[in-house]
VOTORRO-125841 format. One line per field, with one value per atom (N, C-alpha, C): residue number from 1; residue in three letters; atom name; x, y, z. Coordinates in Angstrom, 2 decimals, padded with zeros to 5 digits. Atoms other than C-alpha are relative to their C-alpha. Layout:
N
pos (NUM:...)
code (ALA:...)
site (CA:...)
east (X:...)
north (Y:...)
up (Z:...)
//
This chain:
76
pos (1:1:1:2:2:2:3:3:3:4:4:4:5:5:5:6:6:6:7:7:7:8:8:8:9:9:9:10:10:10:11:11:11:12:12:12:13:13:13:14:14:14:15:15:15:16:16:16:17:17:17:18:18:18:19:19:19:20:20:20:21:21:21:22:22:22:23:23:23:24:24:24:25:25:25:26:26:26:27:27:27:28:28:28:29:29:29:30:30:30:31:31:31:32:32:32:33:33:33:34:34:34:35:35:35:36:36:36:37:37:37:38:38:38:39:39:39:40:40:40:41:41:41:42:42:42:43:43:43:44:44:44:45:45:45:46:46:46:47:47:47:48:48:48:49:49:49:50:50:50:51:51:51:52:52:52:53:53:53:54:54:54:55:55:55:56:56:56:57:57:57:58:58:58:59:59:59:60:60:60:61:61:61:62:62:62:63:63:63:64:64:64:65:65:65:66:66:66:67:67:67:68:68:68:69:69:69:70:70:70:71:71:71:72:72:72:73:73:73:74:74:74:75:75:75:76:76:76)
code (UNK:UNK:UNK:UNK:UNK:UNK:UNK:UNK:UNK:UNK:UNK:UNK:UNK:UNK:UNK:UNK:UNK:UNK:UNK:UNK:UNK:UNK:UNK:UNK:UNK:UNK:UNK:UNK:UNK:UNK:UNK:UNK:UNK:UNK:UNK:UNK:UNK:UNK:UNK:UNK:UNK:UNK:UNK:UNK:UNK:UNK:UNK:UNK:UNK:UNK:UNK:UNK:UNK:UNK:UNK:UNK:UNK:UNK:UNK:UNK:UNK:UNK:UNK:UNK:UNK:UNK:UNK:UNK:UNK:UNK:UNK:UNK:UNK:UNK:UNK:UNK:UNK:UNK:UNK:UNK:UNK:UNK:UNK:UNK:UNK:UNK:UNK:UNK:UNK:UNK:UNK:UNK:UNK:UNK:UNK:UNK:UNK:UNK:UNK:UNK:UNK:UNK:UNK:UNK:UNK:UNK:UNK:UNK:UNK:UNK:UNK:UNK:UNK:UNK:UNK:UNK:UNK:UNK:UNK:UNK:UNK:UNK:UNK:UNK:UNK:UNK:UNK:UNK:UNK:UNK:UNK:UNK:UNK:UNK:UNK:UNK:UNK:UNK:UNK:UNK:UNK:UNK:UNK:UNK:UNK:UNK:UNK:UNK:UNK:UNK:UNK:UNK:UNK:UNK:UNK:UNK:UNK:UNK:UNK:UNK:UNK:UNK:UNK:UNK:UNK:UNK:UNK:UNK:UNK:UNK:UNK:UNK:UNK:UNK:UNK:UNK:UNK:UNK:UNK:UNK:UNK:UNK:UNK:UNK:UNK:UNK:UNK:UNK:UNK:UNK:UNK:UNK:UNK:UNK:UNK:UNK:UNK:UNK:UNK:UNK:UNK:UNK:UNK:UNK:UNK:UNK:UNK:UNK:UNK:UNK:UNK:UNK:UNK:UNK:UNK:UNK:UNK:UNK:UNK:UNK:UNK:UNK:UNK:UNK:UNK:UNK:UNK:UNK)
site (N:CA:C:N:CA:C:N:CA:C:N:CA:C:N:CA:C:N:CA:C:N:CA:C:N:CA:C:N:CA:C:N:CA:C:N:CA:C:N:CA:C:N:CA:C:N:CA:C:N:CA:C:N:CA:C:N:CA:C:N:CA:C:N:CA:C:N:CA:C:N:CA:C:N:CA:C:N:CA:C:N:CA:C:N:CA:C:N:CA:C:N:CA:C:N:CA:C:N:CA:C:N:CA:C:N:CA:C:N:CA:C:N:CA:C:N:CA:C:N:CA:C:N:CA:C:N:CA:C:N:CA:C:N:CA:C:N:CA:C:N:CA:C:N:CA:C:N:CA:C:N:CA:C:N:CA:C:N:CA:C:N:CA:C:N:CA:C:N:CA:C:N:CA:C:N:CA:C:N:CA:C:N:CA:C:N:CA:C:N:CA:C:N:CA:C:N:CA:C:N:CA:C:N:CA:C:N:CA:C:N:CA:C:N:CA:C:N:CA:C:N:CA:C:N:CA:C:N:CA:C:N:CA:C:N:CA:C:N:CA:C:N:CA:C:N:CA:C:N:CA:C:N:CA:C:N:CA:C:N:CA:C:N:CA:C)
east (000.99:356.84:000.53:-000.59:359.22:-000.05:000.01:359.46:-001.39:001.35:355.67:-000.40:000.29:355.43:000.66:-000.69:358.02:-000.71:000.72:356.13:-001.28:001.21:352.91:000.34:-000.42:354.76:000.31:-000.34:356.12:-001.26:001.24:352.66:-000.78:000.79:351.04:000.67:-000.68:353.69:000.01:000.04:353.32:-001.37:001.27:350.66:-000.44:000.59:348.32:-000.46:000.43:347.88:-001.36:001.34:344.21:-000.06:-000.04:345.24:000.69:-000.79:347.62:-000.05:-000.05:347.30:-001.14:000.98:345.44:-000.94:001.01:342.57:000.64:-000.65:344.88:000.52:-000.55:346.63:-001.13:001.11:343.38:-000.72:000.70:341.89:000.75:-000.73:344.62:-000.50:000.54:342.80:-001.18:001.09:340.43:-001.34:001.34:336.83:-000.13:000.05:337.74:000.12:000.01:336.76:000.12:-000.17:336.85:-000.95:000.97:333.68:000.32:-000.35:334.74:001.30:-001.25:338.24:-000.31:000.41:336.61:-000.68:000.67:334.44:001.03:-001.06:337.57:000.66:-000.65:339.22:-000.94:001.00:336.03:-000.18:000.14:335.69:001.14:-001.12:339.19:000.07:000.07:338.68:-001.00:001.07:335.50:000.32:-000.16:336.53:001.43:-001.40:340.32:000.50:-000.61:342.68:-000.65:000.46:341.64:000.92:-000.80:342.80:000.50:-000.38:342.88:-000.60:000.44:342.40:-001.48:001.41:338.99:-000.95:000.84:337.69:-000.43:000.40:337.54:-001.43:001.37:334.27:-001.03:000.90:332.79:-000.33:000.23:332.99:-001.19:001.19:329.71:000.40:-000.24:329.73:001.15:-001.08:332.66:-000.39:000.42:331.59:001.02:-000.88:333.06:000.58:-000.47:333.29:001.17:-001.09:335.41:001.19:-001.09:337.42:000.82:-000.71:338.27:000.90:-000.80:339.55:001.25:-001.08:341.78:000.84:-000.68:342.86:001.49:-001.42:346.20:000.80:-000.67:346.98:-000.08:000.13:346.15:000.72:-000.63:347.83:-000.51:000.36:347.15:001.26)
north (-000.83:077.06:001.41:-001.33:079.92:000.81:-000.70:080.78:000.55:-000.48:081.00:001.13:-001.11:083.20:001.28:-001.17:085.53:000.54:-000.43:085.59:000.75:-000.68:086.51:001.38:-001.28:089.25:000.98:-000.86:090.63:000.45:-000.36:090.55:001.04:-000.92:092.33:001.38:-001.29:095.07:000.75:-000.63:095.77:000.63:-000.69:098.38:-000.15:000.11:098.03:001.39:-001.31:101.16:-000.13:000.05:101.72:000.80:-000.76:104.04:-000.75:000.60:101.77:-001.53:001.46:098.12:-000.60:000.69:095.61:-000.84:000.81:093.27:-000.99:001.04:090.54:000.57:-000.64:092.88:000.51:-000.53:094.55:-001.12:001.13:091.12:-000.58:000.47:090.49:000.70:-000.74:093.00:-000.74:000.66:091.64:000.59:-000.45:091.81:000.47:-000.43:092.69:-001.23:001.09:090.06:000.55:-000.42:090.17:001.13:-001.03:092.23:001.36:-001.28:094.90:000.55:-000.44:095.01:000.66:-000.59:095.65:001.34:-001.27:098.37:001.10:-000.97:100.08:000.51:-000.38:100.05:000.83:-000.75:101.24:001.40:-001.30:104.04:000.93:-000.90:105.35:000.33:-000.34:105.13:001.13:-000.99:107.20:001.32:-001.18:109.62:000.48:-000.33:109.72:-000.66:000.63:108.65:000.46:-000.34:108.56:001.07:-001.08:111.69:-000.38:000.48:110.04:-001.39:001.39:106.45:-000.10:000.03:107.31:000.05:-000.10:107.99:-001.36:001.33:104.23:-000.32:000.22:104.37:000.58:-000.48:106.18:-001.12:001.13:102.85:-000.81:000.79:100.91:-001.26:001.23:098.19:000.06:-000.13:099.52:001.08:-000.93:101.08:000.03:-000.18:101.83:-001.33:001.28:098.16:-000.55:000.50:097.14:000.96:-000.97:100.37:-000.23:000.24:099.68:-001.24:001.22:096.22:000.22:-000.12:097.47:001.27:-001.31:101.01:-000.07:000.13:099.85:-000.60:000.71:097.96:000.70:-000.69:100.55:001.34:-001.30:103.63:000.54:-000.56:106.04:000.08)
up (-000.70:-138.23:000.20:-000.20:-137.46:-001.29:001.29:-141.15:-000.30:000.29:-141.54:000.95:-000.92:-138.43:-000.49:000.53:-139.92:-001.24:001.19:-143.21:000.37:-000.45:-141.41:000.55:-000.55:-139.58:-001.13:001.14:-142.87:-000.73:000.68:-144.46:000.80:-000.79:-141.55:000.14:-000.11:-141.49:-001.33:001.31:-145.22:-000.21:000.21:-145.91:-001.45:001.34:-148.88:-000.42:000.51:-150.98:-000.66:000.58:-151.70:-001.30:001.25:-154.56:-001.13:001.07:-156.44:-000.07:000.03:-155.45:-000.82:000.82:-157.61:000.85:-000.69:-156.73:000.96:-000.81:-155.43:001.31:-001.21:-152.98:000.91:-000.80:-151.86:000.74:-000.61:-151.13:001.20:-001.19:-148.53:001.26:-001.15:-146.29:000.61:-000.72:-143.65:-000.41:000.38:-144.86:-001.43:001.40:-148.45:-000.90:000.97:-150.97:-001.40:001.39:-154.74:-000.40:000.41:-155.14:000.62:-000.63:-152.62:-000.59:000.63:-154.15:-001.35:001.29:-157.55:000.21:-000.32:-155.97:000.32:-000.34:-154.57:-001.28:001.26:-158.00:-000.86:000.78:-159.71:000.58:-000.66:-157.14:-000.41:000.32:-157.83:-001.48:001.43:-161.61:-000.22:000.16:-161.27:000.69:-000.85:-158.52:000.17:-000.22:-158.70:001.28:-001.17:-155.95:001.30:-001.35:-152.32:000.56:-000.59:-150.47:001.40:-001.33:-147.03:000.15:-000.11:-145.85:000.38:-000.40:-144.33:-001.20:001.20:-147.85:-000.53:000.46:-148.41:000.45:-000.45:-146.47:-000.96:001.06:-149.50:-000.99:000.89:-151.35:000.51:-000.35:-151.41:000.76:-000.76:-148.75:000.99:-000.98:-146.73:001.00:-001.05:-143.47:001.12:-001.16:-140.08:000.48:-000.53:-139.04:-000.83:000.86:-142.04:000.08:-000.10:-141.89:001.27:-001.26:-138.24:-000.08:000.14:-139.23:-000.87:000.98:-142.07:000.13:-000.02:-141.12:000.32:-000.33:-139.67:-001.14:001.08:-142.88:-001.36:001.28:-145.55:000.02:000.20:-146.93:-001.33:001.28:-149.76:-000.83)
//
């Protein structure tokens, strides 16, 4: 049990890069499933890298509620 708690701690302290991480990594974020992860990747292919983490709200289907859930866990 202690080991799994430590693993959860390590996962929660590791930030996910919305500019470089793949679908699998993006899907570790709360509220981000496969389709939203694909949208994030498609957005950066079309528009280039995100300039700030708030820009993720430009992706279809990601609004303030999801951003508030993931903002502590993402980085550019």
